[in-house]
Each structure stands twice: as structure tokens, then as C-alpha cells.
Backbone bond lengths (Angstrom), bond angles and torsions (degrees), N, CA, C in turn:
res aa  C-N    CA-C-N  psi(-1)  N-CA   C-N-CA  omega(-1)  CA-C   N-CA-C  phi
1 M - - - 1.480 - - 1.521 109.55 -
2 D 1.287 114.14 141.80 1.459 119.72 179.94 1.558 110.31 -63.21
3 P 1.320 115.95 132.14 1.483 119.50 -177.66 1.532 113.10 -58.86
4 D 1.322 118.92 -27.33 1.478 119.43 177.16 1.515 111.33 -72.07
5 F 1.294 118.90 -24.38 1.490 121.38 -179.58 1.507 113.23 -93.53
6 A 1.356 115.23 -18.90 1.488 120.91 -176.96 1.500 113.89 -52.39
7 P 1.344 121.39 -44.19 1.482 119.57 179.00 1.558 113.14 -61.63
8 I 1.316 115.35 -31.74 1.451 118.16 178.66 1.532 109.13 -70.37
9 A 1.332 117.74 -45.04 1.459 121.54 178.72 1.524 110.70 -60.72
10 R 1.317 117.00 -42.64 1.460 122.17 -179.82 1.532 111.00 -61.11
11 A 1.320 116.97 -36.83 1.461 121.33 -178.21 1.523 111.52 -63.46
12 F 1.325 118.77 -23.01 1.469 123.96 -177.58 1.514 114.01 -108.89
13 E 1.327 117.23 -0.42 1.473 119.31 -172.85 1.531 114.92 -64.63
14 K 1.276 119.30 -22.11 1.451 120.11 176.99 1.534 114.64 -90.32
15 D 1.295 115.43 -5.00 1.473 122.17 176.24 1.517 109.31 -83.86
16 R 1.328 117.86 107.06 1.455 122.96 -176.31 1.554 112.88 -61.62
17 G 1.324 115.48 -23.37 1.441 119.82 -178.94 1.538 112.72 -81.34
18 V 1.306 118.59 -6.73 1.476 121.95 -176.70 1.540 107.20 -105.02
19 S 1.339 116.20 133.99 1.430 123.29 175.54 1.516 110.08 -134.46
20 R 1.291 117.13 173.34 1.469 122.20 176.39 1.500 109.07 -97.07
21 G 1.301 115.69 144.81 1.440 119.48 178.14 1.559 111.15 -158.09
22 K 1.305 115.90 166.44 1.451 120.86 -177.98 1.514 112.98 -101.62
23 M 1.336 114.38 141.80 1.459 120.75 174.41 1.531 105.45 -155.88
24 F 1.309 116.80 133.07 1.436 122.42 178.09 1.555 112.15 57.28
25 G 1.286 115.57 34.57 1.429 121.03 178.19 1.539 115.23 74.53
26 S 1.308 116.34 9.20 1.465 123.25 178.74 1.509 111.71 -119.39
27 V 1.313 113.65 152.71 1.452 118.16 175.62 1.531 108.00 -92.22
28 G 1.267 116.66 129.10 1.451 122.36 -179.84 1.505 114.10 -132.71
29 L 1.301 115.85 -169.83 1.479 120.88 176.83 1.519 109.48 -107.15
30 K 1.355 113.27 141.19 1.471 120.04 -177.75 1.509 109.67 -123.92
31 V 1.362 114.18 149.88 1.439 121.77 170.72 1.519 105.25 -137.30
32 N 1.316 118.80 140.51 1.453 122.13 -176.78 1.549 112.17 53.26
33 G 1.339 114.42 31.99 1.456 117.19 179.44 1.468 117.63 78.23
34 K 1.365 117.31 4.29 1.454 122.50 -178.34 1.519 112.26 -123.66
35 V 1.332 114.27 135.28 1.469 119.26 -178.96 1.515 109.83 -68.76
36 F 1.332 115.39 135.54 1.473 118.93 178.10 1.511 111.50 -118.65
37 A 1.331 118.95 -20.05 1.500 122.66 -179.83 1.524 110.58 -154.04
38 M 1.334 115.27 143.86 1.460 119.75 179.84 1.550 108.28 -160.95
39 L 1.319 115.25 169.21 1.419 121.97 176.92 1.529 107.49 -114.43
40 V 1.333 116.95 122.73 1.467 121.80 -176.77 1.554 106.25 -129.98
41 K 1.358 112.99 117.38 1.493 120.11 178.50 1.516 111.60 50.77
42 G 1.341 116.73 45.08 1.441 123.09 176.28 1.524 116.98 76.45
43 R 1.307 115.38 4.87 1.482 120.31 176.37 1.477 112.46 -114.27
44 F 1.306 117.82 140.81 1.440 122.41 -179.29 1.537 106.27 -80.64
45 V 1.322 116.82 134.71 1.460 123.75 -177.25 1.519 106.85 -126.09
46 A 1.352 115.21 132.72 1.431 120.92 -177.81 1.510 111.31 -140.91
47 K 1.315 116.95 148.15 1.440 121.85 175.61 1.525 108.63 -94.90
48 L 1.311 114.38 122.44 1.470 120.54 -173.09 1.544 108.22 -133.31
49 P 1.309 117.63 162.95 1.494 118.37 172.85 1.536 108.22 -57.88
50 R 1.313 115.21 146.37 1.452 119.59 -177.85 1.500 115.02 -52.77
51 V 1.339 115.52 -40.44 1.466 121.17 179.78 1.544 110.30 -60.96
52 R 1.321 115.36 -45.14 1.475 118.90 179.24 1.549 113.16 -65.45
53 A 1.332 115.23 -40.01 1.462 120.50 176.57 1.492 108.05 -61.64
54 D 1.328 117.66 -44.48 1.485 120.58 178.86 1.511 111.26 -58.71
55 E 1.345 117.12 -42.29 1.488 122.25 178.61 1.507 111.46 -58.16
56 L 1.340 116.82 -47.42 1.437 121.23 -177.68 1.549 111.04 -65.05
57 V 1.292 116.16 -42.04 1.489 119.48 178.26 1.537 110.93 -66.43
58 A 1.336 117.72 -41.59 1.464 121.25 -179.91 1.554 110.01 -66.05
59 A 1.331 118.36 -31.51 1.466 121.60 178.94 1.559 111.40 -85.11
60 A 1.293 117.72 4.94 1.469 124.77 -178.75 1.553 111.24 59.42
61 A 1.344 116.64 29.17 1.457 121.13 177.35 1.502 110.99 -88.61
62 G 1.315 118.65 -12.98 1.443 123.86 -178.59 1.525 110.73 -173.32
63 D 1.317 112.07 -178.92 1.470 119.89 179.89 1.510 110.41 -129.96
64 Y 1.327 115.67 157.74 1.480 117.91 172.70 1.509 106.50 -62.71
65 F 1.327 116.91 141.14 1.464 121.57 -178.78 1.508 112.26 -74.40
66 D 1.274 116.74 131.27 1.465 123.40 172.43 1.542 108.19 -112.66
67 P 1.337 117.26 109.81 1.470 118.93 -177.22 1.533 113.14 -72.57
68 G 1.291 118.82 4.77 1.455 120.54 172.36 1.515 113.84 117.35
69 H 1.282 117.55 -1.85 1.484 117.71 -178.71 1.537 112.04 -112.86
70 G 1.360 117.24 14.02 1.418 120.07 174.88 1.544 115.69 85.34
71 R 1.297 115.69 1.51 1.458 120.19 -179.66 1.488 110.54 -109.03
72 L 1.344 117.20 109.92 1.417 121.05 -178.93 1.546 113.61 -67.39
73 M 1.285 118.00 137.37 1.479 121.65 177.98 1.505 107.06 -100.22
74 K 1.344 115.67 111.76 1.463 122.22 -168.07 1.527 114.40 -76.20
75 E 1.354 118.82 -12.35 1.464 120.20 174.59 1.529 110.46 -101.81
76 W 1.280 116.91 2.84 1.464 122.21 178.46 1.479 109.63 -113.40
77 V 1.313 118.54 130.74 1.457 123.11 -179.54 1.552 108.78 -120.36
78 S 1.342 116.23 137.70 1.418 124.75 178.00 1.527 108.80 -107.92
79 V 1.335 116.15 121.66 1.454 120.57 -172.89 1.517 111.85 -122.80
80 P 1.305 117.87 124.58 1.485 119.41 177.57 1.515 112.21 -70.21
81 S 1.275 116.57 163.89 1.458 122.16 179.28 1.546 109.06 -63.74
82 G 1.346 116.07 139.18 1.461 121.45 175.31 1.511 115.62 86.74
83 K 1.309 121.13 -12.24 1.453 121.08 -176.32 1.538 111.08 -80.78
84 T 1.301 116.81 -44.76 1.501 122.08 -176.55 1.527 105.53 -147.15
85 S 1.303 116.45 153.64 1.485 121.29 178.94 1.495 110.13 -63.06
86 W 1.337 116.22 114.57 1.446 121.65 178.71 1.513 110.43 -62.20
87 L 1.335 115.85 -40.03 1.454 119.05 -177.86 1.521 111.25 -64.20
88 E 1.334 116.84 -43.92 1.471 118.96 178.19 1.539 111.38 -62.47
89 L 1.316 116.79 -39.91 1.471 119.39 177.05 1.517 111.05 -66.77
90 A 1.332 117.78 -35.80 1.467 121.33 176.43 1.523 110.36 -63.91
91 R 1.294 117.04 -40.57 1.480 119.64 178.46 1.547 110.52 -66.58
92 E 1.300 117.76 -40.89 1.500 121.15 176.16 1.508 108.57 -61.75
93 A 1.331 117.65 -45.65 1.488 121.26 -178.12 1.521 110.41 -62.99
94 H 1.318 116.07 -41.54 1.451 120.54 179.73 1.523 111.49 -61.06
95 R 1.313 116.52 -48.18 1.468 120.46 175.80 1.515 112.36 -57.91
96 F 1.338 116.71 -43.24 1.445 121.72 -177.35 1.541 110.52 -64.10
97 V 1.337 116.50 -52.66 1.456 119.99 -176.37 1.524 110.41 -70.60
98 K 1.303 119.30 -39.79 1.469 121.39 177.93 1.514 111.54 -60.52
99 G 1.334 114.93 -41.00 1.492 117.65 -177.54 1.477 114.35 -79.52
100 G 1.331 116.46 -13.90 1.459 120.41 178.19 1.523 112.35 71.63
101 A 1.360 115.89 13.94 1.469 119.84 -179.69 1.505 112.15 -67.76
102 R 1.294 116.62 151.13 1.500 121.74 178.09 1.460 107.08 -122.54
């Protein structure tokens, strides 16, 4: 596991509902069988409600995630190191994906 992502993984290691899984060639964290957070090319990527993703992009704290085929994923935000707390975003993403909210 990437050392930059290790603190995020450790924060969820006691949660029995969270497991590791692959998505877009990266290892991430899953809840209810769905990835909610991962590290892709040195950037933290999380699935968040569309409104929250829009807020982060508007604040220049991150970008909509592009998995590599030119189509932006509007509920996924890609955040560089140091812009926003990755752990807090991971917790938001976990709640969102676990709750199944849209």
C-alpha cells in the first residue's frame, strides 16, 4: 500500500464493514462492496455527494476524477496532497457510500 494512503487505511481498519478492493488499477477502501476512497497517481480520490464534489471543485481544493478515458466522474473528486484533509474526506465518502445516499 502506498505510504501516503496508509494513514487513511489505518483509520478504518477496526471497521468490520470496510475492506480493501481494486478500482481503476488502484487499491482502495470499500464499504458495502463499493469503493469509497483510493489513491490514484499520488492523488486522493473519494466518492462524495455531487453537491459536495461541486463545492470542492469550486473552491479549487480538487478536481472531478477522470479515470483516464476523458469522462469526468461528477461524484468522484481527486484531491492533491495538502489541499484538504484526506482523512476527513474519506470519512465523508464512507458515510455517503455506506448510507447509499444520492
